[in-house]
C-alpha positions in Angstrom: 0.7 -54.8 34.8 -0.1 -52.6 31.8 2.4 -52.8 28.9 3.5 -49.3 27.9 7.0 -49.6 26.5 6.9 -51.0 23.0 3.2 -50.1 22.5 2.4 -49.0 19.0 -0.2 -46.3 18.6 -1.0 -43.2 16.6 0.0 -39.6 17.2 -3.1 -37.2 17.1 -1.7 -34.0 18.6 -0.7 -30.5 17.2 2.7 -29.9 18.8 4.4 -32.1 16.3 2.4 -31.6 13.0 4.8 -33.8 11.0 3.8 -36.8 13.1 0.0 -36.3 13.0 -1.7 -39.5 12.0 1.6 -41.5 12.0 2.2 -44.8 13.6 4.6 -44.4 16.6 6.2 -46.7 19.1 6.6 -45.8 22.8 10.2 -46.0 24.2 9.9 -44.1 27.5 7.7 -42.1 29.8 8.8 -38.7 31.2 6.6 -38.3 34.3 4.9 -34.9 34.9 6.9 -33.4 32.0 3.7 -31.8 30.5 2.7 -30.2 33.8 2.8 -26.4 33.8 5.2 -26.3 36.8 7.6 -29.0 35.5 11.3 -28.3 36.2 13.5 -30.7 34.3 16.5 -29.8 36.5 14.5 -30.9 39.5 12.0 -33.5 38.2 13.7 -34.9 35.1 13.2 -38.6 35.2 13.0 -41.0 32.3 11.2 -44.3 32.8 12.1 -47.0 30.2 10.7 -50.0 32.0 7.1 -51.1 32.5 7.8 -52.0 36.2 9.2 -48.4 36.8 6.1 -46.9 35.2 3.8 -49.0 37.3 5.7 -48.0 40.5 5.4 -44.4 39.5 1.6 -44.8 39.3 1.2 -45.4 35.5 0.9 -42.9 32.7 -1.1 -39.7 33.5 -2.3 -36.6 31.5 0.7 -34.7 32.9 3.3 -37.0 31.3 5.2 -36.8 28.1 6.0 -39.9 26.1 9.1 -40.5 24.2 8.2 -42.1 20.8 9.8 -43.3 17.6 7.9 -42.8 14.4 7.6 -45.5 11.8 9.4 -44.7 8.6 7.1 -46.3 6.0 9.3 -46.0 2.9 12.3 -47.6 4.8 10.1 -50.1 6.7 11.8 -49.3 10.0 11.5 -47.3 13.2 13.2 -43.9 13.2 16.3 -43.4 15.3 15.0 -39.9 16.0 12.6 -39.6 18.9 10.0 -36.9 20.0 8.3 -36.4 23.3 4.6 -35.4 22.8 2.1 -35.1 25.6 0.6 -38.5 26.6 -2.9 -37.2 25.8 -1.8 -36.6 22.2 -1.4 -40.4 21.6 -4.4 -42.5 20.7 -3.7 -45.1 23.4 -3.8 -42.4 26.2 -6.5 -40.2 24.8 -8.8 -41.3 27.7 -6.6 -39.2 30.1 -7.7 -36.0 28.3 -11.0 -36.0 30.4 -9.0 -36.1 33.7 -6.8 -33.1 33.0 
């Protein structure tokens, strides 16, 4: 099984410019939340466990990932999260080709 929750990676996207190049930690997966036809009232699931993610088919290019940025000057993970597209994280960049 692939470890997703707790993975530390880098944000490389443009949706959240304040995070670009920063170290982030994955805390959840929002399946299909980046798909153009996503309806959060109908489809809004949050997967916070690697077993759940595996049962859902793993991370795809249409997912959003809930992340916590590293606060360097305080040497801790932020309590504020963001939900960029999976393809904007270095560890899922390979999904960009399948979109």
